[in-house]
C-alpha positions in Angstrom: -50.3 -63.7 -180.9 -50.1 -65.3 -184.4 -52.8 -67.2 -186.3 -54.0 -70.4 -184.6 -52.8 -72.4 -187.6 -49.5 -71.0 -188.9 -47.9 -72.3 -192.0 -44.4 -73.0 -193.1 -42.5 -72.1 -196.3 -43.6 -75.4 -197.8 -47.3 -74.5 -197.3 -48.0 -77.1 -194.6 -48.6 -76.6 -190.9 -45.7 -75.0 -189.1 -43.9 -77.5 -186.8 -41.9 -76.6 -183.7 -38.3 -75.5 -184.2 -36.9 -76.2 -180.7 -37.9 -76.6 -177.1 -34.4 -77.0 -175.8 -33.3 -74.3 -176.1 -36.8 -72.8 -176.0 -37.0 -70.6 -179.1 -39.4 -68.3 -180.9 -40.5 -64.7 -180.5 -43.2 -66.0 -178.1 -40.8 -68.6 -176.5 -43.3 -71.3 -177.6 -40.8 -73.4 -179.5 -42.1 -72.3 -182.9 -41.1 -69.5 -185.3 -44.5 -67.9 -184.9 -44.9 -64.2 -185.5 -47.3 -61.2 -185.4 -47.1 -57.5 -186.0 -45.3 -56.9 -182.6 -42.3 -59.1 -183.9 -40.4 -56.2 -185.5 -37.4 -58.5 -186.1 -39.4 -61.1 -187.9 -38.0 -64.1 -186.0 -39.3 -66.6 -188.5 -36.4 -68.7 -189.9 -35.7 -71.9 -188.0 -32.0 -72.3 -188.3 -29.5 -75.0 -187.1 -26.8 -72.6 -186.1 -23.1 -73.1 -186.8 -19.9 -71.7 -185.1 -19.3 -69.6 -188.2 -22.8 -68.1 -188.1 -22.6 -67.4 -184.3 -19.2 -65.6 -184.9 -20.7 -63.6 -187.8 -23.8 -62.6 -185.7 -21.6 -61.5 -182.8 -19.5 -59.4 -185.1 -22.7 -57.8 -186.3 -23.6 -56.8 -182.7 -25.9 -59.7 -181.9 -24.1 -62.1 -179.5 -26.2 -65.3 -179.6 -23.6 -67.3 -177.7 -23.6 -65.5 -174.3 -26.4 -66.5 -171.9 -28.8 -63.6 -171.0 -31.1 -64.9 -168.2 -32.9 -61.6 -168.0 -34.3 -62.4 -171.5 -34.8 -66.1 -170.8 -31.9 -66.9 -173.1 -29.4 -69.6 -172.3 -27.0 -68.8 -175.2 -26.6 -70.9 -178.3 -24.1 -73.6 -179.3 -23.4 -75.0 -182.7 -26.1 -77.4 -183.6 -28.8 -75.7 -181.7 -32.0 -74.7 -183.5 -33.2 -71.1 -183.2 -35.7 -68.8 -184.7 -33.6 -66.2 -186.4 -34.5 -62.8 -187.7 -35.1 -63.1 -191.4 -32.9 -60.0 -192.2 -30.0 -61.5 -190.2 -30.3 -64.8 -192.0 -30.3 -63.0 -195.4 -27.3 -60.9 -194.3 -25.4 -64.1 -193.4 -26.5 -65.7 -196.7 -25.1 -62.8 -198.6 -21.9 -63.0 -196.6 -21.6 -66.8 -197.3 -22.1 -68.0 -193.8 -25.9 -68.7 -193.5 -26.8 -71.6 -191.2 -28.9 -74.5 -192.3 -32.7 -74.0 -192.3 -35.4 -76.4 -191.1 -38.0 -75.7 -193.8 -40.9 -77.4 -192.0 -40.3 -75.0 -189.0 -39.7 -71.8 -191.0 -42.7 -69.5 -191.0 -44.2 -68.7 -194.4 -43.7 -65.0 -193.8 -39.9 -65.6 -194.3 -40.7 -65.5 -198.0 -41.3 -61.8 -197.6 -37.6 -61.4 -197.0 -35.8 -64.3 -198.7 -36.3 -66.5 -201.7 -37.6 -70.0 -201.2 -34.8 -71.3 -203.4 -32.2 -69.8 -201.1 -33.8 -71.4 -198.1 -34.0 -74.7 -199.9 -30.3 -74.6 -200.8 -29.6 -74.4 -197.0 -32.2 -77.0 -196.0 -31.6 -79.2 -193.0 -31.5 -82.1 -192.9 -29.8 -82.2 -196.2 -31.7 -84.4 -198.6 -29.7 -87.4 -200.0 -26.9 -86.7 -197.5 -25.9 -88.2 -194.1 -26.9 -86.1 -191.2 
């Protein structure tokens, strides 16, 4: 598994992304990773209907429950550890979901710019949630 003390993109200790639904490559609630996580499930996103539709069109249906994978299916507003490449693809297509920076693993910076993540930060600073 990952380091005992994982860090987020802000340089502080990684905080959980979601326990309901239970997310993370290791299904530990965090966007932890290691060399076996080939998809790099490291970006904690607050998914939207637009992103879920985009992902489904790209062949990754995140809305349909898959009990055999301990996956209940996502709904808009759920937090989920996304593959960094999928988030980047959605960003380039103009439909990237919000990102919880405190819960996004530092290794996400191997794939995307911190500035891009910050522009999609949730909760939005100086805005009503």
